[in-house]
C-alpha atoms as one frame of an Amber mdcrd trajectory, in Angstrom:
protein
  29.177 -20.531  40.885  29.960 -22.263  37.591  31.547 -25.188  39.452  28.394
 -25.513  41.558  26.234 -25.664  38.406  28.490 -28.364  36.979  28.200 -30.397
  40.152  24.417 -29.896  40.155  24.201 -31.065  36.550  26.361 -34.100  37.280
  24.235 -34.947  40.336  21.069 -34.635  38.240  22.494 -37.057  35.668  23.472
 -39.527  38.386  19.993 -39.330  39.908  18.368 -39.804  36.512  20.550 -42.722
  35.644  19.892 -44.360  38.995  16.164 -43.944  38.435  16.109 -45.079  34.812
  14.484 -48.345  33.998  14.048 -50.171  30.788  16.323 -52.621  29.158  15.081
 -55.378  26.937  12.008 -56.045  29.053  10.458 -52.707  28.035  11.697 -52.502
  24.445   9.607 -53.889  21.593  11.130 -56.887  19.834  11.632 -54.999  16.572
  11.376 -51.501  15.216  12.217 -48.121  16.629  11.033 -46.651  19.901  10.570
 -43.111  21.200  11.600 -42.407  24.792   9.215 -40.440  27.052   8.972 -39.636
  30.759   7.491 -42.416  32.860   4.565 -41.772  35.202   5.601 -40.658  38.700
   5.946 -43.531  41.161   6.528 -43.814  44.866   8.973 -46.702  44.475  11.970
 -47.425  42.272  11.196 -47.561  38.605  12.029 -46.118  35.244  12.410 -42.399
  34.629  12.119 -42.884  30.862   9.993 -45.455  29.060   9.886 -46.493  25.405
   6.863 -46.333  23.148   6.850 -47.789  19.634   7.533 -45.489  16.712   4.724
 -45.687  14.174   5.988 -45.075  10.687   8.274 -46.465   8.063  12.069 -46.458
   7.960  12.690 -43.149   9.748  15.661 -40.864   9.626  16.677 -38.579  12.482
  14.232 -35.818  11.481  11.249 -38.195  11.431  12.155 -39.695  14.813  12.630
 -36.253  16.377   9.370 -34.954  14.907   7.483 -37.936  16.331   9.218 -37.505
  19.702   8.382 -33.789  19.882   4.759 -34.532  18.933   4.439 -36.468  22.195
   3.373 -39.962  23.176   0.511 -41.617  21.347  -0.042 -44.247  24.045  -1.035
 -43.787  27.662   1.616 -44.149  30.304   4.175 -41.634  29.143   4.516 -37.876
  29.015   6.580 -35.496  26.960   9.720 -34.126  28.636   9.664 -31.034  26.405
   8.248 -27.583  27.121   5.181 -26.660  25.125   5.991 -25.208  21.732   9.453
 -26.757  21.261  10.146 -27.331  17.581  12.983 -28.848  15.620  15.019 -26.188
  13.847  17.691 -28.440  12.401  19.124 -31.930  12.610  22.297 -32.711  10.707
  25.336 -34.940  10.827  28.523 -33.285  12.014  30.826 -33.299   8.993  33.941
 -33.161  11.184  32.895 -35.915  13.590  31.315 -38.977  11.959  28.604 -40.537
  14.110  27.620 -37.265  15.805  24.231 -35.665  15.162  23.777 -31.947  15.769
  20.241 -31.167  16.930  19.050 -27.580  17.194  15.698 -26.999  18.876  13.708
 -23.802  19.306  14.536 -21.457  22.167  11.803 -22.908  24.424  14.162 -25.832
  25.064  16.539 -23.496  26.909  13.911 -23.111  29.657  14.757 -26.620  30.880
  17.210 -27.112  33.739  18.389 -29.771  36.174  16.593 -33.126  35.981  14.043
 -31.817  33.456  16.869 -31.000  31.048  18.508 -34.372  31.661  15.270 -36.258
  30.966  14.642 -34.294  27.770  18.256 -34.662  26.615  18.324 -38.411  27.095
  14.917 -38.972  25.540  16.438 -37.434  22.403  19.750 -39.278  22.711  18.183
 -42.697  23.343  15.732 -42.211  20.492  18.346 -41.108  17.936  21.003 -43.619
  19.011  18.906 -46.425  17.562  19.780 -45.211  14.079  22.696 -46.944  12.436
  25.901 -44.946  12.726  24.677 -42.560  15.446  27.170 -42.620  18.319  26.482
 -39.275  19.966  24.237 -36.225  19.927  24.868 -32.542  20.635  21.756 -30.512
  21.434  21.426 -26.757  21.171  18.519 -24.384  21.763  18.200 -21.484  19.370
  21.716 -22.236  18.131  23.293 -22.006  21.606  24.603 -24.718  23.924  23.039
 -25.034  27.355  25.812 -23.629  29.544  25.033 -25.648  32.670  25.240 -29.056
  31.029  28.366 -30.835  32.317  29.322 -31.873  28.756  27.837 -31.299  25.318
  28.367 -34.613  23.507  25.756 -37.005  24.885  25.736 -40.766  24.251  23.279
 -43.569  24.941  26.024 -45.483  26.777  25.910 -42.849  29.537  22.343 -43.807
  30.405  21.842 -46.682  32.820  18.696 -48.354  31.587  18.025 -50.564  34.560
  17.989 -49.704  38.236  19.735 -52.525  40.112  18.028 -51.496  43.372  14.628
 -51.932  41.750  15.633 -55.323  40.381  16.863 -56.459  43.810  13.676 -55.212
  45.486  11.512 -57.029  42.922  13.457 -60.271  43.349  13.217 -60.155  47.146
   9.419 -59.878  47.129
């Protein structure tokens, strides 16, 4: 059963990464961005889209607070369950470059692709900060047991779908 959950989680990540879009074409020229769910589409396209962060020189707490507050522009939606709050965000003293993010227990209601989208919206948002190489996310102080691994990095996310690019070029 546990092996099946691990395979399901890995498959969800692969599907997300294959559906992700973005890259430099969708990222503002300067400043920080917050990553939200893209509108549903019938064709290939991004699963997560960036929206500009409005504020001055943020730290991890400010970026996470803005992300949890939801998008301020049309075209994106929050990947988080209603009522999710930030309990703590701190650097891991034993592993430089790793942020430990603890969210309220509502986050533990996420599973499969919904969890993957929420996880990587956090990871992509925080990885813009200098020195952040990875993020570990907990809900109510506990790891999500059906995540295939706990240390998440921005490098794991494929930000452009090659199939979508090929389809666009052939039209």
